[in-house]
C-alpha positions, 0 to 999 in steps of 0.5 A: 430676590433671584434678580438680586442674587443674579446681579451679585453674581455678575458683579462678582464675575466682573470684579474677578475679570478686572482683577485678572486683567490687572494682574497680567497687564504690563507697561511698555516701560517695564521689562517682562518678569521671568519665571524662576529656573526651578519653576520651569524645571518643575513644569517640564517634569510634570508634563513629562510625567503626565505623558508617561502616565498616559502611555502606560495606561494605553499599554497596560489596558491594550486599548487604542480608544476605539472600544472603551478607554484603552480596550481592544475586543470587549469580552463578556465571558461571565454574561454580566453584560460588562466587558471583563477587561474595561468594565463598559457595557457589552453584550456578546450573547449568553454563552452556550452551556453544553450539558454534561452527558451521563456515561454508562458503566459497561463491562466488556468481555473479549472471548473466543467463540467457544467461551475462552476469554482473551486478554490483551486484545485491542478493539476500537469503538467508533461513533461519528468522530468519537473513537474509544480504544480498549484493551482486554485485561485479565480474563478478557475483561475491561471496564469503561464509561461509555455514552449511550449510542450505537458503536462500530467495532474494529480490531487491532489484528496484531493483538489477535491470535493467529487464524482468529478474527473479530466477529462482533462488528457493532454494539449498542449501549443503552441505559440498562446496558451493563455488559457486552461480549466481544466475540472472536472467531477461533479458526486455529487449525486443530486437525478437524474437518472444519479446521484442518492443519495447513501444509507447506511446500516443504517436507513436514513431519506428521504424528498420528495416534493409533486409530486417529484421523487428521485433516490437512489442507493446501492451496493451488490450482495446478496439480500437486502430489502428496507423498507420505513414507508410511505403510500403516497410513491411508489417505482419503481425498475427494472420496477415494482412499489411497494406500501405500505402495512399496511403503510410499503413499502418492496422491495427486490433488488439485483445486478448481480455484486458488481460493478453494482449499484442497482438503484430505485426511490421513488415518492411522490404521495401526495400534501404535503412534506413527511419525512420518514425513509428508511432502507436497510438491508440484510436478516437474514442468509445472508453473510452480516447479519449472524445468531448468533450461541449461542449454540454448535449445530444447524439445518439449513433449506437450500434452494436449491442452497443457503447458510445460514450464521452463526457467532460464537464468540470464547471465548478463544484461541484454535482449533475450530472443526466443524462437520456435520452428514448430508449426502450432508451437506457442511460448509465453515469456515472463519476466518479473521485475522484483525487489528484495527487502529484508530477504522478502521478494516483492514483484514490482512489475511483470513483463510478458512477450509471445513467441510463435512459429511465425514470430520471435519473442523479445524481452529486455533482461537484467543479469540474474533475472529468472525468465519463465517459458510456458510452452504449449501447442495449438493445432493449426487448422487442416493439420496433416502432420503425423501423430506422435507415437505412444509407448505401445507403438500406436498413434497418440495425438494427445502429446505434441513435440515443440522445439524452441531456442533461446539466445541472449544478446548483450545488445551493445555495439559489439554484440547487437540484438538482431531485429528479425520481425516486422514489428518489435514491441518491447519494454526497456528498463529505466536508464537502460540502452540497447543496440539493435541491428537490421538488414541493410536496405530496411527502413527502420521506424521507432515509435513510442509515447515515451521520451526515449532517444534514438540514434543511427550512424552517430546522428539523433533520429526523431521518434516516428522518423524513418531511416534507411539501414545503409552501411552501418547496420546498428542503431541505438535506443536509450531510455533516460527516464526513471521508469519503464519505456515502451517502444515499437521498432518497425521494419519495411 
C-alpha cells in the first residue's frame, strides 16, 4: 500500500514538472511574450512596499539582527526571562531588591545649657555619605524620621546666637529613641565672673547699680591702662583693689599671652546708680599705640629689655633707609602690605628689616604705607659708657638713649637710593622699579632667584654678573613679575 502511494506521488510530481516545462517552452520561430505594462508596475510597486516594510521594522525595533530580530541590548527588568523589547529568551540575573528601611520618628529639641529653647537653629546630622539638615522650630522643636544609627552633629554658626556654640557633637538613634536634646552653650556676657562683659579699645559707658559688682575682660599681652572717671567705684585686678585719685581710677593690666583674657571687676560702693566713662588704651610708645614720627631724626629713651615703637607714614614710593649711630641700638622695621575691602583692612604680607649701629636697614615702600619702628637697646659686651642720669641725679642703667634717622628716597634716576652696606637684602613689589647708586670703583653684583632685570649704563646685566661702577654711579633693578621679588646687592 505504501509503495503504491509512493508511486502515485512520484507520478504526480513528474506530471507537474512536465506541465511546467510545457508552459515555459518557446519555439525559436515564435516571438517572446511581453508582460502587460500594468502587471510590471504592480510588481515593482509590490517590491518597493516590501523593502519599505523591512526598513520600518528595523527602525522601530531598533535592531540590527545581532540580538533577536531588530533588538539591540536585551533587557529583562521584570525577571520573566524574556526580553522586554523583543520577547526572546534572555536572563540578566534577578534584580536586587533593596529592602525598605524603617525610620524612627524622633523629636529634636534645641536649647541652651540653662534649658531655654532656641528656634531657628540649623544643625546637620551626618552618617557616612548621608546628611540630614534640620532647623528648630517654635520652642526649639523639630520632628523628623531618622534611620537607626550613630550620627555626627555640626552646626550652621550663622544661626546660633552670638557667643554661643553647639555642645552636642553626636547622637545615637535606636529603635526606642523618641526624643533627642541638642544642647547649645550660652557664653553671652552677663557681667558675672564666668561670663564677663567684653571691652573695646574705644571709650565705653558703664552703668552699675548700688552695691553691684560687674566683671569685664580684655585681651592683649602688652601693658594697657584702664581709666574710669568716677569717685564711688573701686576696681579689683589681680588681687589688688584700686580707688579713685582726683576722681579718676587708673589701673595697669596685662596678660601672659594673647589667648588668656585680662579680667577685672568694678564695684559700686555708693547707694545710687553710677553711670561713668571707661577707657582702655595702650600706653604711648607701645606696639598698639606707637609714637608718630614727624621728623627725620629721633632720640628715644628705651627702658631695659623694653621696646619703644614709632610709626612713620611714607609720602611717596621709594626706598626707606634707617640708620642709627648708637652702639647697641637696634631698630626693627616693619611694613605691612594691606588690602582694604569694604572698609575692612586685610594684611596680605609683612616685610621686615633690621637696622643696627653697623648696618643700615632698607625697605621698599609705597606712598601711604605706615611703617613701624621698634626701637630697643642691647648692651654690648664690655660696655664702659656712662649710665644715664635719673631724675634724682643718680645713675640709672635701666634707661638708655637710642638715636636713629629716617630717609626716604624716590629711587629714581634723579633721586637714587645710595647703597652704603656690603650686603643689601631687599624685597621689591610686583611691577616696581628702583634706581640705586654706589661708590665709584665698587663692584656691584645682584643676586636673585627671581626673574628680575638689572641694567647699568644703558646695558642689561645678567643676574650674578659683577659690574664696576665707573662714571655713571646709578644702576636700575626692575621687577616685572606679578609677585614680590627678593634680591641681594653685594658691593666689593
